N, C-alpha and C positions, 0 to 999 in steps of 0.2 A: 504493500500500500504506500502511495506517495504521501510522505509526512511533511515535507518541506516544499513550499512553493516559491518560485522565483519572484512573483509579483502579484499584486492585487489591482484590479481595474474596475473603476466605476464607469460603465458604458452608459452615458447619460443621453437623454433626449436632446439636450442643447449642448452640453459640454461633457467631455470625457477626460479621465485622468488615470495615471498609472503611478503606483508607489511600490517601493521595494523594502523588505525588512532590513534593519541594520543590526549591528552586533550588540546593541544595548536594549533589545526587545522593543525598539521603536520602529520608525519607518522614515523613508526619504521619498519625497515626491520628485519624479523625474520631469524636468522641463522638456518641452518639445524642441527639436533642433531648428525648426523653421522660424519660430517667433520668440523663443526663450520664455514661453509662458508655461505656468504650472498646469493649465488645462488646455485641451485641444477641442475647439468647436466641432461638434458632430455634424460636419457638413462636407459634402462631396460635390465637386464640379468636374464635368467632362466637356471639353470644348470641341469645336468642329473638327479638329485634327486628332481627336481621341486622347488628348493629354488630360491626365487626371490631376486635380488639385484637392488636397485634404486640409481641413482646419480653417484657420482664420481667413486666408485669402478666398477660400470657397464660400465661407459664411458672409463675407463682406461684398461678394459679387452681386451686381444687379442683373446679371444674365440669368434671370429666373428660369428660363426654359432649359438651361444647362445645369441647374443647381438642384441638389436634394438636401433638405434639412428635415429634422423631426421625423425621420423614417422609423425611429424606435416605436412610434405610435402604431405602426403597421406590422410589427414583428409577429410572425406566425400566420399572417394572412397571405392568401395566394394572389398577391398584387405585385405588379412591376412598375417601377418608376422610370419614366422616359427621360432621355437626354436628347433634346430635339436636334441640335446641331450635329451631334455625333451619330445620330440615328441608332442609338443603342438603348436597351432597357436593363435595369438592375432590380433584383428583389431586395427587400429590406435587410435580409440577413447578409446578402452580398455587399451591400453598402456598409453595414455594421462591421463586416470583416475588413473592409478597407480602413476604417477607423482603428480597429484593433491591430492591423498590420503596421500602421503608422506609429502607434504607441509602442508596439513591440520593437520596431526598428529604432525608435528614439532611445529605448532602454538599452538595446544591444550596443548602440553607438556609445552611450554613456558608460556602460559597464565593461565593454570590450569582451563580451562573452555571450553565449547563446541564452535566450530566455524562452523556455518551452513549457513551463508549468505555471498555471495561472488560476487565481480565484477571481471570478467575475460576478459583480453584484447585479441582482435583478429585482424588480419591484415585487412586493409580496403578492400583488394582484395578478402577477403573471401565471397563466395556466400552462398546461403541459405543452401545447403547441408553441407558445411564446418562449418557453424555456428551452425547448428543443431547437428552435430557430437560433437562440442565443448560443447554444452549444455548437451548432453548425457553423455559425459565424466565427467562433473561436477556432474550430478545426480548419476552416478556410484560411484563417490568418496564420496558420502554422503552429499553433499550440498543440502539444501532445497530451498533456494532462490538464483537464479543465474541471474545476469545481464551481458550481453556482451557489452563491450565498445571498439570502434575502437582504435587500437594502436596509430595512429597519433593524434587523439583527446586527448588520455591520455598523450602522450608526450608533446603536446602543452600546456595542463593544467599544467603539472608538471614544465614546463619552463616559466610559467608566462602569458600565453594567457588568457585573461578574456573575457567573453561573451559581456561585455559592452565596449570593445575596438572596436572602429568603423573603418570600412573600411580598415582592415589590411589583408595582405596575408602572410602566412608563408609556407615555404617548409619544410616538415619533410622527411629527407633522412635517411632511416632506413636500414643500411647495417649490418645484423646479421651474425650469424655463418652458417645459412643454406639458408637464403632468403634475397632478396633486395626488399624493398617497398619504393616508393617515392610518397608522398601525398602532395597536395596543400590544405592548410587550410585557410578558410576565416572567418572574423568576421562581415560579412555583415548582416544587419538586427539584430544586437546584438545577433547573434547566432554563435557558433562555428560549422562550417560545412566543411565536406570533399568535396571540389569542384571536385576533380579528383584524381585518384591514378593509378599508373602503377607499375609493378614489375615483379619479376621472382622468382618462388618458388624453382628454382634449381640454385641459384646464391648466394654464401655466402662465409664466411671466410674459411670454410672447403675446398673450391675449391682453395684458395690461398695455403693452406697446401699441397694440391695435386700438385700444380705447383712447389712448393719448392722441393717436393719429386722427381717428375719426371725430372724436368729441372735442378736441382742442384745436389741433392744427388746421384741419379742414374748415371748421366753423370760423376760426379767426381769419383764415385766408379769404373766405367768402365775405366776411364782415368788412374786410379791408378793400373789397371791390374786385378781387381777382375771380376769374372764371376758370374753374379747375375740374369740372365734372369729367371732361374727356381726358385731361392730363392724368388723372388718377383712376381711370376706368379699368378696374382689375379684370374685366372680361377680355381685355386686349393685352398682348405681350408687352407693349411699351408702357401701358398704364400700370400693369402689375409690377414692372421693373421700377417705375418711378415711385410707386407706393412703397415698394421694398426699401428704396433708398431713404425715404423720409422716416419709415418705421425704424430703421437702424439709428437714425438721429434721435427718435423718440426713446429708444432703448437707452442711449447714452444719457439723455436727460433724466430718465427714470432712475438710473444708477446714481447720478449726481445728486438727486433729491434724497437719497438715502442718508447723506451727510450734510446737505445744505437745505435752506428754507426756500430757495428759488433758483432757477436756472434760465438760460436764454437759448431758444431754438431759432436758427437762422436759415433762410432759404434764398439763395441767389443763383444767378447764371442759368435760369430756365425761364421759358416763356409760358404764359397761360394759354387757354384755348383761343383767345383773340390775338395771340402774338405779342401781348404786352409783357415786357421783362418783369419778372417777379423779384422784388426787393423787399423781403419780409423778415421781420424780427418780432418775436413774441416772448413774453415772460411766462413761465409756468411755475407755479408755486407748489410747495409740498401740500399745503392745505387743499389746493385745487385737485391735486392728484388723489389725495385721501378721500375727498368727496366723490370723485369719479369712480373709485374702485370699492366704495363701501358695500355695494351690493355683491360684488365679487367676493369680498372677504366674508360677508355673511353667508354666502353660499358654501364657502370652505368650512365655516363653523358648523353648518348643517351636516356636512360630510363627517366632520370630527365627532359630532354627537352621535351620528349613526354608527361610527366605529366603536364608540363606548357602549352603546346599547347592544350591539352585536356581541361584544365581549362580556356583557353582563356586569359592567363596571360603572360606578358613579364617578363623576368628575372629582369629587372630594376624596376618592380613593387613590387617585394618581399621586405617585411620589415625585415624578418629574415629567416635564414636557420638553422634548427636544425639537427645536426649530431647525429644520434641515433644508438645504436648497437655496439657490440664489434669491428667489423671490421672497 
């Protein structure tokens, strides 16, 4: 039986990350070689010449017809994602394998040795088909020994839950870029166990970016007299590409509002539907953002309460709540 694994991977909907164990029973996160970032965006782009880009450059691209993001949401489904310019299609597990290959390559470059044995975390809500698809992605990436570990268990271990902690209950509230998972963890019978989990594979930080785009930027653009219905018409390739560009700016504003009370979003160097140059600047406040997403947060609380009810646990019986994920 394989007892030592070379690395652990969080294969995320929005970002992925690889860590290796160190000699002090800790770990080291491996930065990617392309951007020197601790996380690698789970994004793949294939251009018209068949060249593949992985990570930040793929994520930032506005060539939406050649880009795949958030494909973890479709893991285990018989669906293929097209890359129009290259005329090819890839399954979610094939795309996930490209992310895993990149992480593995970065680790091997850093360590100067083979990395073949891996623990990959998966949502507690993943069923058999989704887990099998993740396992297949790992094999396609060249890993020989693969263990799948439920994400809430991994989070609980990382934040100090021990199997010998008796009769404890933790909630792991994992609000990521693409999904929301809420799990109730117990240490009954000296074992870490997921008592119940609830979630939504189509509920994440990217939806907040879209709310900012639709409810703030578009409305303020129109209030300023610009005509932008065609410019941001997402039924067209050009409109979808332009909307993607501004939503990336909205994401940056959202992140900045985590530490600031206000931020500025600017749009220049493009023309509106009437050919008028857009010179637009608007302030977005944290209070404005919080008001916009209040319904979203309430929806997440409903999911959290459902997770508690399914586990037969009252809120006042929780020993800890772990807030996990970028959102």
